[in-house]
Each structure stands twice: as structure tokens, then as C-alpha cells.
C-alpha positions as CSV (number, residue, x, y, z in Angstrom):
1,M,149.5,-52.3,66.7
2,Q,150.0,-54.5,63.6
3,A,151.0,-58.0,63.4
4,A,154.5,-58.8,62.7
5,I,155.2,-59.5,59.0
6,P,155.2,-63.5,58.6
7,A,159.0,-64.5,59.0
8,T,159.1,-67.7,56.3
9,L,158.0,-67.1,52.2
10,E,155.4,-70.0,53.4
11,Q,153.7,-68.5,56.3
12,A,153.3,-65.4,54.0
13,A,151.9,-67.1,50.9
14,R,149.2,-68.8,53.3
15,E,147.9,-65.1,55.1
16,A,148.9,-63.5,52.1
17,E,146.3,-66.1,50.2
18,Q,143.4,-65.7,52.9
19,L,143.6,-62.0,52.8
20,R,143.2,-61.9,49.0
21,R,139.6,-63.9,49.4
22,Q,138.5,-62.0,52.2
23,I,139.0,-58.9,50.2
24,H,137.6,-60.2,47.2
25,Y,134.8,-61.4,49.3
26,H,134.2,-58.1,51.1
27,N,134.6,-56.4,47.8
28,H,131.7,-58.5,46.1
29,R,129.4,-57.4,48.8
30,Y,130.2,-53.7,49.3
31,Y,130.6,-52.7,45.1
32,V,128.6,-55.5,43.6
33,L,125.6,-56.6,46.1
34,D,125.6,-53.0,48.1
35,A,125.3,-55.4,51.3
36,P,128.5,-54.4,53.4
37,E,129.5,-56.5,56.0
38,I,132.1,-54.7,57.8
39,S,133.1,-51.3,58.0
40,D,135.6,-49.1,55.4
41,A,137.8,-49.1,59.0
42,E,137.9,-52.9,58.9
43,F,138.3,-53.4,55.3
44,D,141.2,-50.8,55.2
45,A,143.1,-52.8,57.6
46,L,143.3,-56.3,55.9
47,M,144.3,-53.9,52.1
48,R,147.3,-52.9,54.4
49,R,147.9,-55.7,55.6
50,L,148.5,-57.0,52.4
51,I,150.2,-54.5,50.8
52,A,152.5,-55.3,53.8
53,I,152.8,-58.8,52.9
54,E,153.5,-57.9,49.0
55,E,155.6,-55.4,49.9
56,A,158.1,-57.7,52.1
57,Y,157.6,-60.5,49.6
58,P,157.3,-58.8,45.9
59,S,157.4,-62.6,44.7
60,L,153.5,-63.3,46.4
61,I,151.8,-60.6,43.8
62,T,149.5,-62.1,41.5
63,P,147.9,-60.1,39.0
64,D,144.5,-60.9,40.5
65,S,145.7,-59.5,43.6
66,P,143.3,-56.9,44.9
67,T,146.3,-54.6,45.3
68,Q,146.8,-54.1,42.1
69,R,143.5,-52.7,41.1
70,V,145.2,-49.4,41.3
71,G,146.6,-49.5,38.4
72,G,150.2,-50.0,36.7
73,A,152.8,-47.9,34.8
74,P,151.2,-46.7,31.9
75,A,151.0,-48.3,28.1
76,E,152.4,-47.0,25.0
77,G,149.0,-48.2,22.8
78,F,146.5,-51.1,22.9
79,D,146.8,-54.0,21.4
80,R,144.1,-56.0,18.9
81,T,142.8,-58.9,20.7
82,L,140.2,-60.9,18.5
83,H,136.9,-61.8,21.1
84,L,136.5,-65.6,21.1
85,T,133.0,-65.2,20.1
86,P,131.3,-62.0,17.8
87,M,130.5,-59.3,19.8
88,L,127.2,-57.9,17.6
89,S,125.5,-54.9,17.8
90,L,121.7,-54.6,17.9
91,A,119.1,-53.1,15.4
92,N,116.8,-50.6,16.8
93,A,113.1,-50.0,17.3
94,F,112.0,-46.7,17.9
95,S,107.9,-47.5,18.8
96,A,105.3,-49.9,19.8
97,E,104.8,-50.9,16.3
98,D,108.6,-51.6,15.4
99,L,108.5,-54.2,18.6
100,R,105.3,-55.9,16.9
101,A,107.3,-56.3,13.9
102,F,109.9,-57.7,15.8
103,D,108.1,-60.2,17.5
104,N,106.1,-60.7,14.8
105,R,109.2,-62.2,13.1
106,V,110.7,-63.9,15.9
107,R,107.1,-66.3,15.9
108,S,107.9,-66.6,12.7
109,G,111.1,-67.7,12.4
110,L,110.5,-69.9,15.2
111,G,107.1,-71.1,14.1
112,V,105.5,-70.6,17.2
113,D,102.3,-68.5,18.3
114,K,103.6,-66.9,21.7
115,A,107.3,-66.2,22.5
116,E,109.0,-65.4,25.5
117,Y,111.3,-62.3,26.0
118,V,113.8,-61.0,28.5
119,V,113.6,-57.2,29.0
120,E,116.7,-55.2,30.4
121,L,117.9,-52.0,30.9
122,K,120.2,-50.6,28.0
123,I,122.8,-49.0,30.0
124,D,124.1,-45.9,28.4
125,G,128.9,-47.1,28.4
126,L,131.1,-48.6,26.6
127,A,130.7,-52.8,25.4
128,V,133.4,-54.7,26.9
129,N,134.3,-58.4,26.7
130,L,135.9,-60.0,29.9
131,V,137.5,-63.6,29.6
132,Y,138.1,-65.8,32.5
133,E,140.4,-69.2,32.5
134,A,139.6,-71.1,35.2
135,G,137.6,-68.6,37.4
136,R,140.8,-65.8,36.8
137,L,140.4,-62.5,34.8
138,V,142.8,-62.9,31.9
139,R,141.8,-60.4,29.5
140,G,139.6,-57.1,29.1
141,A,139.0,-55.8,26.1
142,T,136.4,-52.5,24.1
143,R,134.0,-53.9,21.7
144,G,135.7,-52.4,18.8
145,D,134.5,-53.4,15.0
146,G,132.8,-56.7,16.9
147,Q,135.4,-59.1,15.7
148,Y,138.5,-57.0,17.2
149,G,138.7,-55.0,20.3
150,E,141.4,-53.0,22.1
151,D,142.7,-54.8,25.1
152,V,142.4,-52.4,27.9
153,T,143.0,-55.2,30.9
154,A,145.4,-53.2,33.0
155,N,142.3,-50.9,33.1
156,V,139.5,-53.5,33.4
157,R,141.5,-54.3,36.7
158,T,140.4,-51.5,38.5
159,I,137.2,-51.4,38.3
160,R,136.1,-52.7,41.7
161,S,133.1,-54.7,40.8
162,V,134.4,-56.6,38.0
163,P,135.4,-59.7,39.9
164,L,139.3,-60.5,39.2
165,V,138.4,-64.5,40.4
166,L,135.2,-66.0,41.0
167,P,133.8,-66.6,44.2
168,V,133.2,-70.1,43.1
169,N,134.7,-73.4,44.2
170,D,134.2,-74.9,40.7
171,P,134.8,-72.0,38.1
172,P,134.1,-72.8,34.4
173,A,136.6,-73.6,32.8
174,L,136.6,-71.0,30.3
175,L,133.6,-68.0,30.4
176,E,133.6,-65.3,28.0
177,V,131.3,-61.9,29.2
178,R,129.5,-59.5,27.9
179,G,129.0,-55.9,29.7
180,E,128.6,-52.2,29.9
181,V,131.1,-49.8,32.0
182,Y,129.5,-47.0,32.9
183,M,130.3,-43.8,34.7
184,P,127.7,-42.8,38.4
185,R,125.9,-39.8,37.3
186,R,127.6,-38.3,40.6
187,E,131.3,-39.5,39.7
188,F,130.5,-37.6,36.3
189,D,129.6,-34.7,37.8
190,R,132.3,-35.0,40.4
191,L,134.8,-35.4,37.8
192,N,133.7,-32.5,35.5
193,E,134.1,-30.1,38.9
194,E,137.8,-31.4,39.0
195,R,138.1,-30.6,35.5
196,Q,136.9,-27.6,35.3
197,A,138.9,-26.4,38.8
198,A,142.0,-27.5,36.3
199,G,140.9,-25.4,33.4
200,E,140.5,-28.7,31.4
201,A,137.8,-29.6,28.8
202,L,134.7,-31.1,30.3
203,F,132.8,-34.3,29.2
204,A,130.2,-34.3,27.6
205,N,127.8,-36.7,29.3
206,P,128.4,-39.7,31.1
207,R,129.3,-42.5,28.4
208,N,131.9,-40.3,26.7
209,A,133.4,-40.2,30.6
210,A,133.6,-43.6,30.5
211,A,134.7,-44.1,27.2
212,G,137.6,-41.7,27.8
213,S,138.0,-43.1,31.2
214,L,138.3,-47.1,30.4
215,R,141.1,-45.9,27.5
216,Q,143.0,-44.3,29.1
217,L,147.2,-45.3,28.5
218,D,147.8,-44.6,32.1
219,P,145.6,-47.3,34.0
220,R,146.3,-45.4,37.3
221,V,144.3,-42.6,35.7
222,T,141.5,-45.0,35.3
223,A,141.9,-46.3,39.4
224,Q,141.0,-42.5,40.0
225,R,137.7,-42.8,38.7
226,A,134.9,-44.6,39.3
227,L,133.6,-46.4,36.7
228,D,130.9,-49.6,37.5
229,I,129.7,-52.4,35.2
230,F,126.6,-54.2,34.5
231,V,127.1,-57.6,32.9
232,Y,124.2,-59.1,30.2
233,A,125.3,-62.0,28.3
234,T,127.7,-64.6,27.6
235,G,129.8,-65.3,25.0
236,R,131.9,-68.9,24.5
237,R,131.4,-70.7,27.7
238,E,132.7,-74.3,28.9
239,G,131.4,-76.1,31.6
240,L,128.1,-74.1,32.4
241,N,124.6,-75.5,31.0
242,M,121.3,-73.1,30.8
243,E,118.5,-73.0,28.9
244,T,117.0,-69.7,29.0
245,H,119.0,-66.1,28.9
246,A,117.0,-65.4,32.4
247,Q,118.8,-68.4,33.7
248,T,122.2,-67.3,32.3
249,L,121.4,-63.5,34.5
250,E,120.9,-65.8,37.1
251,T,124.0,-67.4,36.9
252,L,126.3,-64.7,36.1
253,A,125.1,-63.1,39.7
254,A,125.7,-66.6,41.7
255,L,129.4,-66.6,39.7
256,G,130.1,-63.1,41.2
257,F,129.2,-60.1,38.5
258,K,126.8,-57.1,39.0
259,V,123.8,-57.7,37.1
260,N,121.1,-54.9,36.8
261,P,118.5,-55.8,39.2
262,H,115.2,-54.2,36.6
263,Y,115.4,-57.3,34.2
264,R,111.8,-58.8,33.8
265,V,110.7,-61.9,31.8
266,F,107.3,-61.3,29.6
267,G,105.2,-63.9,28.1
268,S,103.8,-61.3,25.7
269,I,104.8,-58.2,23.6
270,E,102.1,-56.4,24.9
271,E,103.4,-56.5,28.6
272,V,107.4,-55.8,27.0
273,I,105.8,-52.4,25.3
274,D,104.4,-51.4,28.6
275,Y,107.5,-52.0,30.4
276,C,110.0,-50.3,28.0
277,Y,107.5,-47.4,28.0
278,S,106.8,-46.8,31.7
279,W,110.9,-46.3,31.9
280,N,110.7,-43.3,29.8
281,E,109.7,-41.2,32.9
282,R,111.3,-43.5,35.4
283,R,115.0,-43.4,34.1
284,V,115.6,-39.5,35.1
285,D,115.8,-41.4,38.9
286,L,118.4,-43.7,38.1
287,P,121.8,-42.9,39.4
288,Y,123.4,-43.9,35.8
289,D,122.0,-42.8,32.0
290,I,120.2,-45.8,30.5
291,D,119.3,-44.8,26.4
292,G,116.8,-47.8,26.2
293,L,116.0,-51.0,27.0
294,V,116.9,-54.1,25.3
295,I,114.7,-57.1,24.5
296,K,116.2,-60.6,23.9
297,L,114.0,-64.1,23.1
298,N,114.6,-66.1,26.6
299,S,115.0,-69.4,24.7
300,L,118.5,-69.9,24.0
301,A,117.9,-72.5,21.8
302,G,115.7,-70.2,19.7
303,Q,118.4,-67.8,19.9
304,A,120.6,-70.3,18.1
305,R,117.2,-71.9,15.4
306,L,116.8,-67.8,14.4
307,G,120.5,-66.7,14.3
308,A,122.2,-63.4,13.3
309,T,122.5,-61.2,10.0
310,A,126.1,-59.9,9.6
311,K,125.8,-57.3,11.8
312,D,122.9,-57.9,14.8
313,P,121.0,-61.0,16.0
314,R,117.5,-61.6,14.5
315,W,116.4,-62.7,18.2
316,A,117.4,-59.3,20.3
317,I,116.4,-55.4,19.9
318,A,117.0,-52.5,21.2
319,F,113.9,-50.5,22.2
320,K,115.1,-46.5,22.1
321,F,113.6,-43.9,23.8
322,P,111.4,-41.0,21.9
323,A,114.2,-38.6,20.8
324,E,114.3,-35.8,23.1
325,Q,113.4,-32.3,21.5
326,A,114.8,-29.0,22.7
327,T,114.4,-25.4,21.9
328,T,116.9,-23.1,20.7
329,I,118.0,-20.2,18.5
330,V,119.5,-20.6,14.9
331,E,122.1,-17.8,15.5
332,D,123.9,-18.4,12.0
333,I,123.3,-20.6,8.6
334,F,126.8,-21.5,6.8
335,V,127.4,-24.3,4.5
336,R,129.6,-27.5,4.3
337,V,130.9,-29.2,0.5
338,G,131.1,-32.7,1.4
339,R,133.5,-35.1,-0.7
340,T,131.2,-35.3,-4.0
341,G,130.7,-31.2,-3.8
342,V,127.0,-31.3,-1.9
343,L,126.5,-28.3,-0.2
344,T,124.9,-28.3,2.5
345,P,123.6,-26.0,4.7
346,T,123.9,-26.4,8.5
347,A,122.4,-24.4,11.5
348,Q,124.9,-22.8,14.1
349,L,122.6,-22.9,17.2
350,R,122.9,-21.7,20.8
351,P,124.1,-24.3,22.8
352,V,121.7,-26.3,24.2
353,R,121.6,-29.8,26.2
354,L,119.6,-32.5,24.2
355,A,119.6,-36.4,24.3
356,G,123.0,-35.9,26.8
357,S,124.8,-34.2,25.7
358,T,125.5,-30.3,24.3
359,V,124.4,-29.3,20.5
360,S,125.5,-26.3,18.8
361,R,125.2,-27.5,14.9
362,A,121.7,-29.3,13.4
363,T,121.9,-30.1,9.8
364,L,119.4,-28.2,7.1
365,H,119.5,-30.8,4.7
366,N,118.9,-28.3,1.3
367,E,117.5,-25.5,0.1
368,D,113.7,-27.2,0.0
369,Y,113.9,-28.3,3.7
370,I,114.7,-24.7,4.6
371,R,112.2,-23.1,2.3
372,D,109.7,-26.0,3.2
373,K,109.9,-25.2,7.0
374,D,111.0,-21.6,6.6
375,I,113.9,-21.2,8.9
376,R,115.6,-18.0,9.2
377,I,118.3,-16.7,10.9
378,G,117.7,-15.9,14.3
379,D,114.5,-18.0,14.8
380,T,113.6,-20.0,17.8
381,V,113.6,-23.5,16.7
382,I,112.7,-27.2,17.9
383,I,115.4,-29.6,17.2
384,H,115.6,-33.3,17.9
385,K,118.0,-36.2,18.1
386,A,117.2,-39.8,16.9
387,G,118.9,-43.0,16.9
388,E,122.1,-41.1,17.8
389,V,122.1,-39.6,14.5
390,I,122.9,-35.9,13.8
391,P,120.0,-33.3,15.0
392,E,118.0,-31.8,13.0
393,V,115.7,-28.4,13.0
394,V,111.9,-30.4,12.8
395,A,110.0,-27.2,13.5
396,V,110.4,-23.2,13.9
397,V,108.3,-21.1,16.5
398,A,106.8,-18.7,14.7
399,S,105.2,-17.0,17.6
400,R,108.5,-16.1,19.0
401,R,109.7,-13.9,15.7
402,N,110.3,-10.1,16.4
403,G,111.2,-9.0,13.1
404,S,115.1,-9.0,12.8
405,E,115.1,-12.8,11.4
406,R,117.0,-13.0,8.0
407,P,115.8,-15.6,5.5
408,F,118.7,-17.7,4.6
409,V,119.9,-18.0,0.6
410,M,122.4,-20.6,-0.7
411,P,125.0,-19.0,-2.5
412,D,125.7,-19.7,-6.0
413,R,129.6,-19.7,-5.5
414,C,131.5,-22.9,-3.7
415,P,132.5,-20.8,0.0
416,E,135.7,-23.2,-0.4
417,C,137.2,-22.0,-4.0
418,G,134.7,-19.9,-5.4
419,S,133.8,-21.9,-8.3
420,P,130.1,-21.7,-9.7
421,V,127.4,-23.9,-7.7
422,V,124.2,-25.8,-9.6
423,R,121.5,-27.5,-8.8
424,E,120.4,-30.4,-11.3
425,P,116.9,-30.9,-12.5
426,G,115.0,-32.8,-10.1
427,E,117.4,-32.9,-7.4
428,A,117.9,-31.5,-3.9
429,A,120.9,-30.8,-3.9
430,H,123.5,-27.8,-4.8
431,K,127.0,-29.0,-5.9
432,C,130.1,-27.2,-6.4
433,V,131.2,-28.0,-10.1
434,N,135.1,-27.7,-9.5
435,S,136.5,-31.3,-9.1
436,A,139.5,-29.9,-7.8
437,C,138.2,-28.1,-4.9
438,P,140.0,-28.5,-1.6
439,A,136.8,-29.2,0.6
440,M,135.7,-32.1,-1.9
441,L,139.6,-33.3,-1.7
442,R,139.6,-32.8,2.1
443,E,136.5,-34.8,2.8
444,G,137.7,-37.3,-0.1
445,L,140.6,-38.1,1.9
446,I,138.8,-38.3,5.0
447,H,136.8,-41.0,3.7
448,F,139.5,-43.0,2.2
449,V,141.4,-43.4,5.4
450,S,138.3,-44.1,6.9
451,R,137.5,-47.6,9.2
452,D,135.8,-49.2,6.6
453,A,137.8,-48.0,3.5
454,M,142.1,-47.9,4.0
455,N,141.4,-48.0,8.0
456,I,144.8,-45.9,7.8
457,E,144.8,-45.2,12.0
458,G,146.7,-41.8,12.7
459,L,145.4,-40.7,9.9
460,G,142.2,-38.2,11.2
461,P,141.0,-34.7,9.6
462,A,143.6,-32.6,11.6
463,V,146.3,-34.3,10.3
464,I,144.6,-34.5,6.9
465,G,144.3,-30.8,6.7
466,S,147.9,-30.0,8.0
467,L,149.1,-32.1,5.3
468,L,146.7,-30.6,2.2
469,D,148.3,-26.8,4.3
470,A,151.4,-28.1,3.4
471,G,151.4,-29.3,0.1
472,L,152.2,-32.4,0.8
473,V,149.1,-34.0,-0.9
474,R,146.9,-33.6,-3.7
475,D,145.2,-36.9,-4.3
476,A,144.8,-40.2,-2.1
477,A,147.9,-41.6,-3.9
478,D,149.9,-38.8,-2.4
479,L,149.7,-40.6,0.9
480,Y,151.6,-43.3,-0.2
481,A,154.8,-40.8,-0.9
482,L,154.9,-39.7,2.1
483,R,158.1,-39.6,3.7
484,F,159.2,-39.1,7.7
485,D,160.9,-35.9,6.9
486,D,157.5,-34.8,5.7
487,L,155.5,-35.7,8.8
488,T,158.0,-34.9,11.4
489,K,157.5,-31.1,10.2
490,L,154.1,-30.7,10.8
491,D,152.7,-29.4,14.0
492,R,151.9,-31.9,16.9
493,M,153.6,-34.7,15.0
494,G,156.1,-36.7,16.8
495,P,159.1,-39.2,15.5
496,K,157.0,-42.3,17.1
497,S,153.7,-40.3,15.8
498,A,155.5,-40.5,12.3
499,Q,156.5,-43.3,12.1
500,N,153.6,-45.2,14.0
501,L,151.6,-43.2,10.7
502,L,154.1,-44.6,7.7
503,Q,153.8,-48.4,9.3
504,A,149.6,-47.6,9.1
505,I,149.8,-46.2,5.4
506,E,152.2,-49.0,4.4
507,A,150.0,-51.9,6.1
508,S,147.0,-50.1,4.1
509,K,148.4,-51.5,1.1
510,E,147.2,-54.7,1.5
511,A,143.2,-53.9,2.4
512,G,142.6,-55.2,-1.0
513,L,139.8,-54.4,-3.8
514,A,136.4,-54.1,-1.4
515,R,137.8,-51.7,0.3
516,L,139.9,-49.7,-1.9
517,L,136.5,-49.4,-4.3
518,F,134.7,-47.9,-0.9
519,A,138.0,-45.7,-0.3
520,L,137.6,-44.2,-4.1
521,G,134.4,-42.8,-3.4
522,I,132.5,-43.9,-6.3
523,R,129.0,-42.2,-6.2
524,F,126.1,-45.4,-4.8
525,V,129.1,-47.9,-4.2
526,G,129.0,-48.5,-0.3
527,A,130.6,-51.1,1.5
528,K,128.3,-54.3,0.5
529,A,128.4,-53.4,-3.0
530,A,131.9,-52.8,-3.2
531,G,132.5,-56.3,-1.7
532,T,130.2,-58.1,-4.4
533,L,132.2,-55.9,-7.4
534,A,135.6,-56.9,-5.7
535,R,134.6,-60.7,-5.7
536,H,133.1,-60.6,-9.1
537,F,135.6,-58.8,-11.3
538,G,138.7,-59.9,-9.2
539,S,141.1,-57.0,-10.0
540,I,140.3,-53.2,-10.6
541,H,141.3,-54.2,-14.3
542,A,138.3,-56.3,-15.1
543,L,136.3,-54.1,-13.3
544,E,137.1,-50.7,-15.4
545,R,136.3,-52.8,-18.2
546,A,132.9,-53.9,-17.4
547,T,129.9,-52.4,-18.9
548,V,126.9,-51.3,-17.7
549,E,124.7,-54.2,-18.5
550,E,127.5,-56.7,-17.1
551,L,127.7,-54.9,-13.6
552,M,123.7,-54.9,-13.4
553,A,123.7,-58.9,-13.7
554,L,125.4,-59.0,-10.3
555,E,122.8,-59.6,-7.9
556,E,122.3,-56.2,-5.6
557,I,124.1,-54.2,-8.0
558,G,121.0,-52.0,-9.5
559,P,121.2,-49.2,-12.6
560,K,122.1,-46.4,-10.6
561,I,125.3,-47.9,-8.9
562,A,126.0,-50.1,-12.1
563,E,126.0,-46.5,-14.3
564,S,128.0,-44.8,-11.5
565,V,130.5,-47.1,-11.7
566,A,130.6,-47.1,-15.6
567,N,131.1,-43.6,-15.5
568,Y,133.7,-43.3,-12.7
569,F,136.7,-45.5,-15.2
570,A,135.7,-43.8,-18.1
571,D,136.6,-40.7,-16.8
572,P,140.5,-40.4,-17.3
573,Q,141.2,-38.7,-14.5
574,N,139.8,-41.1,-12.0
575,I,141.5,-44.0,-14.1
576,A,145.1,-41.8,-13.8
577,L,144.5,-41.9,-9.8
578,V,144.2,-45.8,-10.2
579,R,147.2,-46.3,-12.0
580,K,148.4,-44.3,-9.6
581,L,147.7,-46.1,-6.2
582,E,148.7,-49.0,-8.4
583,A,152.2,-48.0,-8.8
584,A,152.5,-47.1,-5.3
585,G,152.0,-50.6,-4.1
586,V,148.2,-50.5,-3.2
587,K,146.6,-54.0,-4.1
588,V,143.8,-53.4,-6.4
589,T,143.2,-57.7,-6.4
590,E,140.4,-59.4,-4.1
591,E,141.0,-63.1,-3.2
592,R,138.4,-65.3,-4.4
593,P,137.7,-68.6,-2.9
594,A,138.0,-71.7,-5.2
595,A,134.5,-72.6,-6.8
596,K,132.8,-75.1,-5.5
597,R,131.4,-77.8,-7.8
598,Q,127.5,-76.9,-8.1
599,T,126.2,-79.9,-6.6
600,L,122.9,-78.7,-5.0
601,A,122.3,-76.4,-7.6
602,G,118.2,-76.2,-8.0
603,I,118.1,-77.9,-4.3
604,T,115.8,-75.8,-2.6
605,F,116.7,-76.7,1.9
606,V,114.9,-75.3,5.1
607,L,117.4,-75.5,8.5
608,T,115.4,-76.4,11.6
609,G,117.0,-76.9,15.3
610,T,120.3,-76.7,16.2
611,L,122.7,-78.2,14.6
612,A,125.5,-79.9,16.3
613,T,129.1,-79.0,14.3
614,M,128.3,-75.5,12.7
615,T,125.9,-72.6,13.2
616,R,123.1,-71.9,10.7
617,A,124.7,-69.0,9.1
618,E,127.8,-71.3,8.1
619,A,125.6,-74.4,6.9
620,T,124.0,-71.7,4.6
621,E,126.9,-70.8,3.2
622,L,127.8,-74.4,2.2
623,I,124.5,-74.7,0.7
624,E,124.9,-71.6,-1.5
625,S,128.3,-72.0,-2.6
626,R,127.8,-75.3,-4.1
627,G,124.2,-73.4,-5.7
628,G,121.9,-74.5,-3.6
629,K,119.0,-72.3,-1.8
630,V,118.1,-71.8,1.5
631,S,114.5,-71.3,2.3
632,S,113.2,-69.9,6.3
633,S,109.7,-72.3,5.2
634,V,108.9,-75.2,4.2
635,S,106.4,-75.7,1.0
636,K,106.1,-78.4,-1.4
637,K,108.8,-76.6,-3.0
638,T,111.7,-77.6,-0.1
639,N,113.5,-80.5,-1.4
640,Y,114.8,-81.1,2.2
641,V,114.7,-80.3,5.6
642,V,118.2,-80.4,7.7
643,A,116.8,-80.7,11.4
644,G,119.1,-80.7,14.2
645,E,118.7,-80.7,18.3
646,E,115.0,-79.3,19.2
647,A,113.6,-78.9,15.5
648,G,110.5,-77.0,15.9
649,S,107.3,-76.7,13.8
650,K,108.9,-76.8,10.4
651,L,110.4,-80.5,11.2
652,D,106.6,-81.2,11.4
653,K,105.5,-80.0,8.4
654,A,107.9,-81.4,6.6
655,R,106.4,-84.8,7.8
656,E,103.5,-83.5,6.9
657,L,104.1,-83.4,3.2
658,G,106.6,-86.4,2.9
659,I,109.9,-83.7,2.2
660,P,112.6,-85.9,3.4
661,V,114.3,-84.9,6.5
662,L,118.5,-85.1,7.1
663,T,120.2,-85.5,10.0
664,E,123.3,-83.6,10.7
665,G,125.6,-86.5,9.5
666,E,123.7,-87.1,6.3
667,F,123.5,-83.5,5.4
668,K,127.2,-83.7,5.7
669,K,127.3,-86.5,3.4
670,L,125.1,-84.6,0.9
671,L,128.0,-81.9,0.6
672,E,130.5,-84.3,0.7
673,A,128.9,-85.9,-2.3
């Protein structure tokens, strides 16, 4: 018989707090350490008692109470949240040679003969960022674009292995923890069995199931799915001092987080390579999916010295398992028309499992590719998938031919509009010559609204298709003339969705010139080149007047890009589109940072060690904005070496060559001169 509920709020508060501590402790023993100390019945009794007290005294319910893991009311959408420190992606390695090249870059960058590495399993799930203040979970977010993620705090709280309160007496004041949420294979199978019985679409693989479960608007749905997490790094941290990544993992485990037990520390890249390849077969025995291993420099000071590119750290790399291959049958070959008019033959395959998902299509690239491999409709083929790219046919199993196979012939008319198809001399691609081809318009609009372009959320391929079918858009500028009544007439477009879409379209007007240039789909102009052009010219009108020579004078703009840009703006139809976009209120300028006095022109710096008040990337930007140059190695041409804490061999070489060495304070004074 359960004891009576405490008679006073004070008594209830004391017992509730004691129960929470007990339940958090036993949760950690069960879900993180896999070493329970009490039976399920005893645990359930503790939980029932806490629920009874909180029901009697609702004011005692706290966000970190274990009773709140069941999930609250559904949300209308996810808010964007800024990560305290960026969540960078990882460069990939696919072979032992790639790993040796990575090791050479690390050792060269540090100026050392040997480097120590930590190797961890690369869990195939969804990266998340957890923020703790004074030991309490205050926010959980997806990786997103690395700077901003989606706030999924309510859903993260439902994951039993995520501590709501850190089980330590003196928790850090602020702690940002990175981890990978995943779905165990057993839960994935159970979930798909339920969905199949209910007539619902099945998840393709555990990773998709984990991502879909964590991004449920109703946290109660997430709570019903047994998601799990392994943490692997920290972001910002206050009150924790570690010297190595291995110590970081040990510290996270001591703070109550679930750390994958298969990480190892190695003193040479050859040991790393052996360990990576040993998992190629063993991974099938794990209760969860991995798609490779992650190799990280163990020294945190060394990590800081190496820094990162715009996308990924120089001190870490992901080793991806060799591409899985599968054998299947080419049931048909059809042609897709892209936004530039290029016709791409695609194989319709008999569905087959490959690299964790079901594959039913594979790219055949172009006519020459099909001819060289002699791919025919009806052939048995070997397909593979490497680096998360679209699967491709790598070989035909000619021995299985029975005479019914049919050769494929590239069409001489566009399958979308019926216009002639041409193949320019020296090019492998066939192209539709009709600039008004509906397929080109559709694919061009899909590109225009994509994340790296104008980033119009809610304008996916299905909605664009509906807009084109309804005759509401004929070019990208027409998107800005859409009205509420236009959208609500579309299938599956309710009033709220229509309003949200109109707001997203309106917000995209402020995207700026760099995004607009990329969105226009100018041949050879990627996001990086678009940024370079936008920063230099400042407005689309100045860019329109630029000559090929002026364009080629810019760093990173070669002859192909320069000619393509000049040709684009020489076309009256393109100019008309730009004017129409401008008239609709789309911003056609880019804010340019104020020019710094070129006080460091002609001066070469080398940075070594860890600076206290700025990152190496920030120091580099400060130097280059004043006309200086940053080199990775010390030579007689070096003018100054800037030495921070734990400066390495570059400092020794500078002294040996008699090159002036600046402290961080002296460096900052030089910048201000």
C-alpha cells in the first residue's frame, strides 16, 4: 500500500527532490551504464510515487523532472537556435592513402614527427547539440547548417540516456555537448513492423527513422520511440580543463553522459588504419549502425593550432567504409532534364538494399558512359554507392545475358518539351535547345529557392510543380507576385501554410547579392564564386558592366566563370529577369565591409601556438584585411612570427633564422598602428 501524500508543500518538495535524485541515478545506471541496481518493479514504484506527489502539488513539477520525459503538447514548428560554437562537418577519407595524407598534413601543420590520435565509431544518426547551465539541460538542437539548428529541446528530453541533470556535486557553469542521436536496430525493426501493420510508409533505415523521430512536432511521439545517444565532444565549456580529446571523453562519461566504449588512442597512423579496417566486418555485430570511424588529433592544443577551414576541422577526418556494392537488374532507362537543359540518362532498377537503404535508381551520367560500359535495358548490373552520392552502375554482368536485353538510344527530342536535342563538339552532354523548356524552368526554380540560394522554406519540388501546373509562375520573379488566394487554391495548401510561405518569400528579398547570383543558376558560378563576385562589385548593376578581363582579375575567378558571367548578362532575357526581380523588391546589392588601411601590405606572418583573445582564423583575417599575408611555414621570407601559448617548432625555427617574434600583445599593437 502506497504511503500517504505529504500533508505540506514543504514536505512534498523534500520528498520529490529525493525521488528525482534516485530516479536520475537509476536511469543513468540502466540507460547509460547498462548496470541496473534495482528491478523494473522497484523503479516503477519510485516513478509512480513521484507522479502522485507532482499531481497533488503541480507547482513542484520542474522541466528536468523524470516525469516530463513522456513529452508535452505538440509544437507548431521548431525555432532556430544559434549554437554557442559552430558544429563543423568532417572531411572524408576512403582509403589508407587518404588517412596517411591526413596524418602528413597534421604533422606538417604542427611541425612534429609523430601525432597521437583518438579513433571513435562514427554513429549513423542525427548530430545534436546539448546545452547545460549549472548542470541542468536547458536546450537541445539539431546540427542544422552548423551555425543554427532547430530547437528540439522537448524531444531531446524524452531520450532516457540524455541526463536532464548532471549527477555531480559541482557541475560546470556552462557546457555545450555534441552527440549523435540514433535508433537501435531492434527498435527500428519494431517500429517498421508497427507501421506496416498500420498501413503506413516504412522508414528506409535507422538513420532516417532517428531523424524523423527527433523532429516530430509532437514530443509524445518521440517519447514512444526508443532513441538513444552517444556523445563525443564538447563545444563551449566553463569550469572544465582538459588537455586531450581522450580526457574529454573520460570527463563526459564522469559527468553522466553515454560515451561509446569502442574509442581507442593510437600513437601512429598505421595503427589507426588497422583499427579502421578491422571494423569493416565487425560492424554487423553492433546493435546500431555505423558508417565509418572518426579520427581526431588527441592534443587539444594541437587542435587549436591547426584550426579549421570554413567547413571542417583540419585535425579530424571521417574514414568511410568502402562502398557497398549490390547486384540488380536495369528494368528501364529514362532521361531527366536538368535546369541547364542537360539530359541525364537514369537507370530504373529492380529495388535492392544498398548502404543501409533501398535503391531503385542509379545515374548513368551520359551516352558515352552507357556505351563504354555497354549497359542495356534488362542487364544484370553491379551498382555501388560511395560517399553518400547517388548510386551508379559500375559494371555489367554480361554472363547473365539471355538475348532479351535492349540497347538504349539517347533521344533526339527533349522528353519534356519535344524540342531538338544537341550535343556540342567536345562535350559529353546532350542538351535541350529550348530555353523555355518546362523541365528547365522547374529545375531552375527548385535551385532558386534552395537553402544555399534564396532559402525559401516551404517551396519544395511538389509546391513548385503545383504552381507551374496552375500557371501561376513562369520565372523566378513571379514567385514574388504570389498572393494568398493563389496559394490556398493549390492542393494540400491550407491558410496557415500559405501565410508561412508568403512570409518566407518576403524574407528572401533580403538574401543579398551573393545568394541571388547563386540562385540565378549562372553556369560554373557556385556559392563561393558568387560570394567573391558580390563582395567585389557590390551590386548587380556593376557586375553587369564587368568585362571578362575585369572578372578574371579577381582571385578564384577563372576564364570559364568569367566568360559564363559575361555571357549571362549579355542575354536580354536574363537582364529582363534581373530587372523584374529588382522591381519585386529583391535586394541586388551586397554590404561590403569598410576597407582597412593597408598597413601590413607586403608583410608575411606565420602564426604559431594558441592565442588568448582570438582564433587563428580571426588573426589571419585581421592580417589579410590590412594587406598582409599569412604563411604556414617559417622561411627567410617571413617578416614576423606571432607566438601564442604552447608555440611549437615554428618558434624555434624563427629564432634560428633571426626572424622577429611577436607576443599577442605586440601583434595587436601592430594591427592598431
